[in-house]
VMD Tcl script that draws the C-alpha trace (Angstrom):
set ca {
  {-53.27 24.05 -45.51}
  {-52.97 27.53 -46.99}
  {-50.61 28.56 -44.16}
  {-48.37 25.54 -44.87}
  {-48.24 26.43 -48.55}
  {-47.31 30.03 -47.78}
  {-44.47 28.91 -45.49}
  {-43.25 26.52 -48.19}
  {-43.26 29.31 -50.78}
  {-41.34 31.67 -48.50}
  {-38.78 28.96 -47.70}
  {-38.35 28.24 -51.41}
  {-37.80 31.92 -52.20}
  {-35.21 32.25 -49.42}
  {-33.35 29.20 -50.70}
  {-33.28 30.66 -54.22}
  {-31.97 33.99 -52.91}
  {-29.27 32.19 -50.92}
  {-28.20 30.19 -53.97}
  {-28.14 33.33 -56.09}
  {-26.00 35.17 -53.55}
  {-23.68 32.21 -53.08}
  {-22.84 32.17 -56.75}
  {-22.57 35.92 -57.26}
  {-19.23 37.60 -57.76}
  {-20.28 40.39 -55.40}
  {-21.09 38.03 -52.55}
  {-17.89 36.04 -53.00}
  {-15.93 39.27 -53.12}
  {-17.44 40.49 -49.83}
  {-16.64 37.18 -48.11}
  {-13.13 37.16 -49.54}
  {-12.53 40.66 -48.20}
  {-13.62 39.83 -44.64}
  {-11.74 36.51 -44.67}
  {-8.59 38.34 -45.80}
  {-8.96 40.85 -42.95}
  {-9.42 38.00 -40.46}
  {-6.34 36.17 -41.75}
  {-4.30 39.37 -41.61}
  {-5.05 40.00 -37.94}
  {-5.29 36.37 -36.83}
  {-2.68 35.59 -34.22}
  {-1.82 39.24 -33.61}
  {-1.40 40.59 -30.11}
  {-4.53 42.78 -30.36}
  {-6.71 39.87 -31.45}
  {-5.27 37.50 -28.83}
  {-5.88 40.19 -26.20}
  {-9.61 39.87 -26.80}
  {-10.13 36.23 -27.75}
  {-7.64 34.14 -25.78}
  {-9.05 32.40 -22.73}
  {-8.12 34.14 -19.50}
  {-6.36 32.23 -16.74}
  {-8.53 32.82 -13.66}
  {-5.61 31.86 -11.41}
  {-4.00 35.18 -12.30}
  {-6.83 36.95 -10.54}
  {-6.70 34.61 -7.57}
  {-2.97 35.28 -7.16}
  {-3.29 39.04 -7.60}
  {-2.58 41.03 -4.45}
  {-4.86 43.84 -5.63}
  {-7.78 41.46 -6.17}
  {-7.07 39.71 -2.89}
  {-7.06 43.00 -1.00}
  {-10.35 44.22 -2.54}
  {-12.07 40.87 -1.97}
  {-10.75 40.82 1.61}
  {-12.36 44.21 2.29}
  {-15.66 43.25 0.67}
  {-15.91 39.89 2.42}
  {-14.99 41.02 5.93}
  {-18.67 41.45 6.84}
  {-20.54 38.52 8.47}
  {-22.80 36.75 5.97}
  {-26.40 35.68 6.41}
  {-26.72 31.99 5.59}
  {-29.55 30.95 3.27}
  {-31.94 28.11 4.06}
  {-35.39 27.14 2.82}
  {-37.30 27.47 6.10}
  {-40.18 29.97 6.06}
  {-40.28 32.79 8.58}
  {-42.58 32.00 11.44}
  {-44.45 35.26 10.92}
  {-45.15 34.61 7.24}
  {-48.89 34.00 6.77}
  {-49.68 30.35 6.23}
  {-51.71 31.31 3.18}
  {-48.49 32.43 1.51}
  {-46.24 29.62 2.76}
  {-45.61 27.31 -0.16}
  {-47.80 29.36 -2.51}
  {-46.90 29.50 -6.17}
  {-46.43 33.26 -5.96}
  {-43.86 33.05 -3.19}
  {-42.18 30.02 -4.77}
  {-41.86 31.74 -8.13}
  {-40.37 34.98 -6.86}
  {-37.99 33.40 -4.39}
  {-36.75 31.00 -7.08}
  {-36.64 33.54 -9.91}
  {-34.83 36.19 -7.87}
  {-32.67 33.69 -5.96}
  {-33.79 34.90 -2.53}
  {-34.69 31.78 -0.54}
  {-36.71 32.35 2.60}
  {-34.70 32.24 5.81}
  {-35.82 31.37 9.30}
  {-35.89 34.88 10.79}
  {-38.15 37.51 9.11}
  {-35.52 40.22 9.57}
  {-32.84 38.02 8.03}
  {-35.18 37.22 5.18}
  {-35.67 40.92 4.45}
  {-31.92 41.57 4.54}
  {-31.22 38.56 2.32}
  {-33.87 39.59 -0.19}
  {-33.10 43.32 -0.16}
  {-30.01 43.37 -2.45}
  {-31.57 41.55 -5.39}
  {-34.98 43.19 -5.07}
  {-33.46 46.60 -4.44}
  {-31.20 46.24 -7.46}
  {-34.16 45.18 -9.58}
  {-35.97 48.32 -8.40}
  {-32.98 50.43 -9.43}
  {-33.14 48.94 -12.94}
  {-36.85 49.73 -13.06}
  {-36.63 53.37 -11.94}
  {-33.26 54.38 -13.42}
  {-34.78 56.44 -16.28}
  {-37.17 58.27 -13.95}
  {-35.62 58.95 -10.52}
  {-33.19 61.81 -9.73}
  {-29.53 60.92 -9.86}
  {-28.80 61.43 -6.17}
  {-31.75 59.28 -5.14}
  {-30.53 56.50 -7.42}
  {-27.03 56.79 -5.97}
  {-28.47 56.52 -2.47}
  {-30.39 53.40 -3.48}
  {-27.22 51.84 -4.86}
  {-25.34 52.56 -1.63}
  {-28.11 50.95 0.44}
  {-28.26 47.88 -1.81}
  {-24.49 47.52 -1.83}
  {-24.39 47.85 1.96}
  {-26.97 45.08 2.33}
  {-25.17 42.90 -0.23}
  {-22.02 43.02 1.92}
  {-23.90 40.98 4.56}
  {-25.45 38.51 2.09}
  {-23.06 37.68 -0.76}
  {-19.48 36.59 -1.03}
  {-17.84 38.86 -3.58}
  {-15.49 37.39 -6.15}
  {-14.08 39.80 -8.70}
  {-14.01 38.97 -12.37}
  {-11.48 40.53 -14.73}
  {-13.80 43.43 -15.65}
  {-14.56 44.26 -12.01}
  {-10.83 44.20 -11.27}
  {-10.16 46.81 -13.95}
  {-13.19 48.78 -12.74}
  {-11.94 49.00 -9.15}
  {-8.58 50.22 -10.41}
  {-10.35 52.87 -12.49}
  {-12.30 53.93 -9.40}
  {-9.05 54.41 -7.48}
  {-7.67 56.53 -10.31}
  {-10.76 58.76 -10.37}
  {-10.39 59.45 -6.64}
  {-6.67 60.16 -6.96}
  {-7.27 62.61 -9.81}
  {-10.23 64.18 -7.98}
  {-8.01 65.15 -5.04}
  {-5.55 66.75 -7.47}
  {-8.30 68.43 -9.46}
  {-8.45 72.08 -10.45}
  {-11.73 72.12 -8.49}
  {-11.44 69.42 -5.78}
  {-14.53 70.66 -3.92}
  {-16.56 69.73 -7.00}
  {-14.59 66.74 -8.30}
  {-14.44 64.74 -5.04}
  {-18.26 64.51 -4.58}
  {-18.55 63.57 -8.27}
  {-15.97 60.83 -7.73}
  {-18.14 59.39 -4.94}
  {-21.21 59.63 -7.18}
  {-19.59 57.91 -10.16}
  {-18.16 55.25 -7.85}
  {-21.65 54.39 -6.62}
  {-22.85 54.21 -10.22}
  {-19.98 51.95 -11.31}
  {-20.53 49.66 -8.32}
  {-23.87 48.77 -9.90}
  {-21.87 46.55 -12.26}
  {-20.46 44.58 -9.33}
  {-23.93 44.27 -7.81}
  {-25.52 42.91 -10.99}
  {-22.67 40.46 -11.52}
  {-22.89 39.26 -7.89}
  {-26.63 39.27 -7.17}
  {-28.21 38.14 -10.45}
  {-26.73 34.66 -10.55}
  {-29.48 32.40 -11.88}
  {-30.98 32.16 -15.35}
  {-34.47 33.04 -14.17}
  {-33.10 36.01 -12.30}
  {-31.34 37.27 -15.43}
  {-34.45 36.72 -17.53}
  {-36.45 38.87 -15.11}
  {-33.96 41.75 -15.03}
  {-33.60 41.79 -18.83}
  {-37.38 41.85 -19.21}
  {-37.58 44.74 -16.76}
  {-34.79 46.63 -18.57}
  {-36.53 46.58 -21.96}
  {-40.02 47.09 -20.49}
  {-38.91 50.24 -18.70}
  {-37.29 51.45 -21.92}
  {-40.64 50.92 -23.65}
  {-42.30 53.11 -21.00}
  {-39.84 55.91 -21.79}
  {-40.74 55.53 -25.47}
  {-44.44 55.98 -24.75}
  {-43.60 59.06 -22.68}
  {-41.76 60.39 -25.73}
  {-44.79 59.70 -27.92}
  {-46.95 61.55 -25.40}
  {-44.64 64.54 -25.64}
  {-45.39 64.67 -29.36}
  {-49.13 64.42 -28.82}
  {-49.25 67.33 -26.37}
  {-46.65 69.32 -28.30}
  {-44.20 69.34 -25.42}
  {-41.02 69.46 -27.49}
  {-37.90 71.57 -27.37}
  {-36.01 72.58 -30.52}
  {-32.99 73.99 -28.69}
  {-30.78 71.31 -30.24}
  {-31.70 72.00 -33.89}
  {-30.24 74.50 -36.35}
  {-33.55 75.99 -37.52}
  {-31.90 77.64 -40.54}
  {-30.88 74.22 -41.93}
  {-33.82 72.17 -40.63}
  {-36.82 74.44 -40.92}
  {-39.10 71.46 -41.63}
  {-38.04 69.64 -38.47}
  {-40.60 70.48 -35.79}
  {-39.83 68.01 -33.00}
  {-37.14 66.02 -31.22}
  {-38.23 63.77 -28.37}
  {-36.20 63.29 -25.22}
  {-38.60 61.46 -22.88}
  {-37.30 61.64 -19.28}
  {-33.70 62.50 -20.16}
  {-33.96 66.20 -21.01}
  {-31.91 65.89 -24.22}
  {-32.62 63.85 -27.38}
  {-28.98 62.83 -27.85}
  {-28.82 61.58 -24.27}
  {-32.08 59.67 -24.70}
  {-30.78 58.18 -27.93}
  {-27.70 56.87 -26.13}
  {-29.95 55.11 -23.60}
  {-31.97 53.55 -26.42}
  {-28.77 52.27 -28.03}
  {-28.49 49.88 -25.08}
  {-32.14 48.88 -24.89}
  {-32.75 48.22 -28.60}
  {-30.06 45.52 -29.09}
  {-31.11 43.82 -25.85}
  {-34.77 43.75 -26.91}
  {-33.82 42.49 -30.37}
  {-31.54 39.85 -28.84}
  {-34.38 38.62 -26.64}
  {-36.44 37.94 -29.76}
  {-33.87 35.30 -30.67}
  {-33.29 34.18 -27.09}
  {-36.74 33.50 -25.65}
  {-38.63 30.33 -26.58}
  {-42.19 31.24 -25.67}
  {-43.99 32.65 -28.79}
  {-45.81 35.26 -26.69}
  {-42.51 36.49 -25.28}
  {-41.11 36.70 -28.81}
  {-44.07 38.81 -29.89}
  {-43.59 41.06 -26.85}
  {-39.85 41.49 -27.49}
  {-40.57 42.23 -31.15}
  {-43.13 44.87 -30.24}
  {-40.79 46.50 -27.72}
  {-37.98 46.55 -30.30}
  {-40.22 48.27 -32.82}
  {-41.40 50.86 -30.29}
  {-37.82 51.64 -29.24}
  {-36.62 51.99 -32.84}
  {-39.43 54.48 -33.56}
  {-38.48 56.43 -30.41}
  {-34.84 56.53 -31.53}
  {-35.91 57.77 -34.97}
  {-37.86 60.60 -33.34}
  {-34.79 61.80 -31.41}
  {-33.31 62.78 -34.80}
  {-29.89 62.14 -33.31}
  {-27.51 61.67 -36.23}
  {-24.83 60.08 -34.10}
  {-27.34 57.59 -32.69}
  {-28.53 56.70 -36.18}
  {-24.99 55.85 -37.22}
  {-24.33 54.09 -33.93}
  {-27.35 51.82 -34.34}
  {-26.30 51.01 -37.92}
  {-22.82 50.20 -36.63}
  {-24.24 48.00 -33.87}
  {-26.30 46.04 -36.40}
  {-23.24 45.57 -38.62}
  {-21.15 44.42 -35.66}
  {-23.83 41.93 -34.61}
  {-23.90 40.46 -38.12}
  {-20.14 40.10 -38.16}
  {-20.29 38.24 -34.85}
  {-23.03 35.79 -35.77}
  {-22.83 35.32 -39.56}
  {-20.70 37.16 -42.13}
  {-23.06 36.15 -44.91}
  {-25.63 38.59 -43.54}
  {-23.40 41.45 -44.69}
  {-24.96 41.20 -48.14}
  {-28.42 41.81 -46.71}
  {-26.97 44.69 -44.69}
  {-25.60 46.21 -47.88}
  {-28.96 45.80 -49.59}
  {-30.62 47.49 -46.64}
  {-28.28 50.48 -46.93}
  {-29.00 50.65 -50.66}
  {-32.76 50.88 -50.22}
  {-32.65 53.05 -47.07}
  {-32.68 56.37 -49.00}
  {-35.89 55.23 -50.69}
  {-37.65 54.02 -47.55}
  {-36.57 56.58 -44.97}
  {-38.42 59.91 -44.62}
  {-36.79 62.92 -46.25}
  {-36.16 64.73 -42.95}
  {-34.19 61.75 -41.58}
  {-32.12 61.60 -44.77}
  {-31.51 65.33 -44.47}
  {-30.30 64.89 -40.89}
  {-27.87 62.16 -41.89}
  {-26.49 64.09 -44.88}
  {-25.98 67.17 -42.70}
  {-23.21 65.39 -40.80}
  {-20.85 66.47 -43.55}
  {-22.24 70.01 -43.61}
  {-19.83 72.14 -41.58}
  {-22.26 75.05 -41.80}
  {-24.44 73.19 -39.28}
  {-23.85 74.91 -35.95}
  {-23.87 71.59 -34.08}
  {-21.11 70.15 -36.26}
  {-19.07 73.36 -36.19}
  {-19.34 73.66 -32.40}
  {-18.22 70.08 -31.88}
  {-15.14 70.54 -34.03}
  {-14.20 73.71 -32.15}
  {-14.71 72.02 -28.79}
  {-12.64 69.00 -29.83}
  {-9.81 71.26 -30.96}
  {-9.87 73.20 -27.71}
  {-9.97 69.99 -25.64}
  {-6.94 68.62 -27.46}
  {-5.11 71.86 -26.69}
  {-5.96 71.38 -23.00}
  {-4.49 67.88 -23.11}
  {-1.16 69.28 -24.23}
  {-0.82 70.74 -20.73}
  {-2.91 68.33 -18.62}
  {-2.37 64.93 -20.25}
  {-0.69 63.39 -17.24}
  {-3.10 64.04 -14.33}
  {-6.11 65.55 -16.03}
  {-8.37 68.34 -14.81}
  {-10.58 66.37 -12.44}
  {-14.17 65.26 -12.89}
  {-17.07 67.61 -13.42}
  {-18.15 70.72 -15.30}
  {-16.50 73.11 -12.84}
  {-13.01 71.66 -13.33}
  {-13.47 71.60 -17.11}
  {-14.70 75.19 -17.25}
  {-11.74 76.42 -15.21}
  {-9.44 75.47 -18.08}
  {-11.62 75.51 -21.19}
  {-12.04 79.31 -21.64}
  {-8.26 79.71 -21.94}
  {-8.05 77.19 -24.79}
  {-11.37 77.69 -26.62}
  {-11.86 79.11 -30.10}
  {-14.18 82.07 -30.74}
  {-15.67 81.81 -27.24}
  {-17.64 78.66 -28.09}
  {-19.31 77.60 -24.79}
  {-19.06 73.98 -23.70}
  {-19.84 72.03 -20.50}
  {-17.79 69.04 -21.69}
  {-15.69 67.76 -24.59}
  {-18.57 66.16 -26.55}
  {-16.58 62.94 -26.74}
  {-16.62 60.23 -24.06}
  {-13.01 59.10 -24.47}
  {-11.68 62.64 -24.78}
  {-13.62 63.62 -21.65}
  {-12.25 60.68 -19.65}
  {-8.76 61.65 -20.81}
  {-9.31 65.27 -19.77}
  {-10.74 64.38 -16.36}
  {-8.44 61.55 -15.25}
  {-5.32 61.88 -17.39}
  {-3.56 59.18 -19.35}
  {-3.71 56.64 -16.51}
  {-7.46 57.10 -16.13}
  {-8.00 56.74 -19.88}
  {-5.98 53.53 -19.97}
  {-7.87 52.18 -16.94}
  {-11.22 52.98 -18.57}
  {-10.14 51.34 -21.81}
  {-9.04 48.32 -19.77}
  {-12.57 48.01 -18.33}
  {-14.00 47.95 -21.85}
  {-11.32 45.59 -23.14}
  {-11.95 43.13 -20.29}
  {-15.69 43.18 -20.94}
  {-15.23 42.53 -24.65}
  {-12.68 39.82 -23.95}
  {-15.16 38.05 -21.66}
  {-17.95 38.21 -24.24}
  {-15.80 37.11 -27.18}
  {-14.39 34.18 -25.23}
  {-17.89 33.17 -24.17}
  {-19.27 33.33 -27.72}
  {-16.40 31.20 -28.96}
  {-16.75 28.50 -26.31}
  {-20.44 28.26 -25.45}
  {-22.55 25.44 -26.85}
  {-25.80 27.32 -26.27}
  {-26.66 29.06 -29.54}
  {-29.39 31.21 -27.98}
  {-27.07 32.56 -25.31}
  {-24.41 33.16 -27.92}
  {-26.86 35.30 -29.92}
  {-27.88 37.18 -26.78}
  {-24.25 37.82 -25.86}
  {-23.62 39.07 -29.40}
  {-26.59 41.44 -29.12}
  {-25.38 42.81 -25.77}
  {-21.86 43.25 -27.12}
  {-23.22 45.03 -30.20}
  {-25.22 47.33 -27.92}
  {-22.06 48.32 -26.05}
  {-20.28 48.94 -29.36}
  {-23.13 51.16 -30.57}
  {-23.14 53.08 -27.28}
  {-19.39 53.67 -27.46}
  {-19.69 54.71 -31.11}
  {-22.12 57.42 -30.05}
  {-19.55 58.28 -27.38}
  {-17.24 59.39 -30.18}
  {-19.63 62.29 -30.88}
  {-20.98 63.07 -27.43}
  {-20.10 62.74 -23.75}
  {-22.65 60.00 -23.07}
  {-21.77 59.88 -19.35}
  {-22.76 63.54 -18.94}
  {-26.17 62.29 -17.83}
  {-25.48 60.05 -14.83}
  {-28.65 58.01 -15.34}
  {-27.33 56.97 -18.76}
  {-24.01 56.14 -17.12}
  {-25.91 53.98 -14.63}
  {-27.80 52.21 -17.44}
  {-24.46 51.49 -19.14}
  {-22.86 49.81 -16.12}
  {-26.06 47.90 -15.35}
  {-25.95 46.73 -18.97}
  {-22.31 45.62 -18.65}
  {-23.25 43.72 -15.50}
  {-26.07 41.90 -17.30}
  {-23.68 40.85 -20.06}
  {-21.05 39.53 -17.66}
  {-23.64 37.83 -15.43}
  {-24.89 36.00 -18.52}
  {-21.41 34.55 -18.99}
  {-21.03 33.74 -15.31}
  {-24.33 31.84 -15.11}
  {-23.52 29.79 -18.21}
  {-19.96 29.00 -17.13}
  {-21.06 27.88 -13.68}
  {-23.80 25.72 -15.17}
  {-26.44 27.24 -12.92}
  {-29.80 25.61 -13.49}
  {-32.90 27.65 -14.28}
}
mol new
graphics top color blue
foreach p $ca { graphics top sphere $p radius 0.5 }
foreach p [lrange $ca 0 end-1] q [lrange $ca 1 end] { graphics top cylinder $p $q radius 0.2 }
display resetview
């Protein structure tokens, strides 16, 4: 009885607040502003580029798509059936455990044990990659991707979506620019490595093609992120922290910055920018109350871990992701967002406020270095804008010393888009932007057309996560750590697979 009364009181208060906001001049002014912006851009080429439905026949008629699909589908495929292998123990045949995993991961048992292993390997191997991505060495992860992709060639029929089409073109550009690199001996192996990483998108989109399968991989993604957060907390407990990335003259009171398994707090923060929106989106997506509690707990743990990175760019990126999510799902939430920003200086610890304010302090060595590096990188582009330098630190460092200011050292441009431009030239930058544009177009079209409100919210959360990640990319080269790059393309694959499953009407 008391619980019912409490819920009634809370509902009444929320209704009163909503009525108060509806009638306020401030609230109506905010809505009028956003509606005016929408009307101004409505019907423009840029808006139509992202929201208009895409004609799939264009892909089917594309010679480039046809050629890539022809190469991928030349391998003989293993046919699926529901017969159990003769060597499978009878105790397991028909068991709930086997039934659950084969149904959830879409790997039906096939008649021959060897065929069963081959058929199951791509999806289970890819799930393992998601689980160990924050922990395993880069080259081992790349080898795992190659093995999984090789097995998938014999199991799945590949059909490129618009994002994968742009991605394969970008891969071709990276190889072309690697062969013309200032340091081809370094850039060519990196091109193979980044290709393997980017192929993880195609694998996720192809292999995870049921709702249960997607639910499992999303749960694994956020659970593994939670493990990295607890590792970060453990680093604090044992005092295993590194203050290399802090200007001690400006932040004498700051005694720690966690980085978990990523070696750098800014890099770790970029990884969390993907995991936090996904975990928060799952709170709205899942129906089971226990799952909601779990997703809520994981979200809280990840937010605390991000706070302890003290990454200013990641702070702003997360705030931007939250704002973008609100704009996608309900403009009226902007008022609450504004109220949150107003009370943030009161609620946040002083050292976090100091970190945020220091963004505008050009005496901070981190800020000053970034500006110098950006200026030098732009000077490099004046001479290498067409073909770029080639991928990797070695190619960048062959040119950077001749354009740098005051001998400021730098392994990269500290900006994702600037780095892509420097490495692959104008064509590579446009191809990379096309990959992002195609992904956003797919998500926006899905959110506009889907009738499933939960999946719309989840898609909005995933899209907001990508926006936050790319926002951080304006201040750092977030692909410098290849495990973060892998997490990004796995994340893109999850978002596109969500759309694919819904559009095909695949049953749970």
